[in-house]
C-alpha positions as CSV (number, residue, x, y, z in Angstrom):
1,M,-5.5,13.1,-10.1
2,T,-8.8,11.6,-9.2
3,L,-9.8,9.2,-6.6
4,E,-10.4,6.5,-9.3
5,M,-6.9,7.1,-10.7
6,A,-5.4,6.7,-7.2
7,E,-7.4,3.5,-6.5
8,A,-6.2,2.1,-9.8
9,L,-2.6,2.2,-8.4
10,V,-3.6,0.0,-5.4
11,K,-2.5,-3.7,-5.8
12,A,-3.4,-5.0,-2.4
13,V,-4.9,-3.8,0.9
14,D,-4.0,-5.1,4.4
15,Y,-5.6,-4.4,7.7
16,Y,-4.2,-4.8,11.2
17,L,-6.0,-4.4,14.5
18,V,-3.6,-3.7,17.3
19,P,-4.4,-6.2,20.0
20,R,-6.3,-4.9,23.1
21,T,-7.0,-1.6,21.3
22,T,-9.5,0.0,18.9
23,L,-6.6,1.1,16.6
24,M,-7.0,-0.2,13.1
25,H,-4.2,0.2,10.5
26,C,-4.8,0.0,6.8
27,T,-1.9,-0.5,4.4
28,L,-2.3,0.2,0.7
29,I,0.3,-1.7,-1.4
30,L,0.8,0.1,-4.7
31,E,1.6,-1.5,-8.0
32,N,5.2,-0.4,-7.7
33,G,5.5,-2.0,-4.2
34,F,5.3,1.3,-2.3
35,A,3.1,1.2,0.8
36,V,0.9,3.9,2.2
37,S,-0.8,3.6,5.6
38,G,-3.8,5.0,7.3
39,K,-5.3,4.5,10.7
40,S,-8.5,4.9,12.7
41,A,-9.5,4.4,16.3
42,C,-12.6,4.9,18.4
43,L,-13.0,5.9,22.0
44,P,-12.6,3.1,24.5
45,T,-16.1,3.8,25.7
46,T,-17.5,3.3,22.2
47,E,-18.4,-0.1,20.9
48,F,-15.7,-1.1,18.4
49,S,-16.8,-2.0,14.9
50,P,-14.1,-3.8,12.8
51,Q,-16.0,-2.9,9.6
52,L,-16.0,0.8,10.5
53,G,-12.4,0.6,11.6
54,M,-11.5,-0.8,8.2
55,K,-13.6,1.8,6.4
56,F,-12.1,4.8,8.2
57,S,-8.5,3.5,8.1
58,R,-8.9,2.9,4.4
59,E,-10.2,6.4,3.9
60,D,-7.2,7.8,5.9
61,A,-4.8,5.7,3.8
62,T,-6.4,7.0,0.6
63,R,-6.2,10.6,1.8
64,N,-2.5,10.0,2.5
65,L,-2.0,8.5,-1.0
66,M,-3.7,11.5,-2.6
67,E,-1.3,13.8,-0.8
68,L,1.6,11.9,-2.1
69,L,0.3,11.9,-5.6
70,A,-0.4,15.7,-5.4
71,F,3.2,16.2,-4.3
72,Q,4.4,14.1,-7.1
73,A,2.3,15.9,-9.7
74,N,3.4,19.3,-8.3
75,D,7.0,18.2,-8.4
76,M,6.7,17.0,-12.0
77,V,5.2,20.3,-13.0
78,T,7.8,22.4,-11.1
79,N,10.7,20.4,-12.3
80,G,9.3,20.3,-15.8
81,A,9.0,24.1,-15.8
82,A,12.5,24.4,-14.5
83,H,13.9,22.0,-17.1
84,A,12.0,23.9,-19.9
85,A,13.5,27.2,-18.7
86,I,17.0,25.7,-18.6
87,F,16.7,24.3,-22.1
88,K,15.3,27.6,-23.4
89,A,18.2,29.4,-21.9
90,I,20.6,26.9,-23.6
91,D,18.9,27.5,-26.9
92,V,19.2,31.3,-26.5
93,L,22.9,30.9,-25.7
94,K,23.4,28.7,-28.7
95,E,21.8,31.3,-30.9
96,N,23.8,34.1,-29.3
97,P,27.3,32.7,-28.5
98,E,28.6,36.2,-28.0
99,C,26.8,36.2,-24.6
100,L,29.3,33.6,-23.5
101,K,32.4,35.8,-24.3
102,Q,34.1,37.3,-21.2
103,Q,34.2,41.0,-21.1
């Protein structure tokens, strides 16, 4: 999974600045309707930049999306391997039905 592949899944992006704070939220809405969020904040003593807040919250949301996609890919590989092993065992049993006989 590449960053470009992850970005291709994003249908819309929304930002929300929490009033009276420097906390910026970014929500990535994916093509399937699932939402992934990220956030950024700066110290109260630092001059707040909405553009930087949007940039950093989007980067955080993208990292979170990449984690979810990595989990999904790993799950598919793991389940795929498990399914393949089960079907192989079934094929072996079909070829050797005597294995099923009780002793």
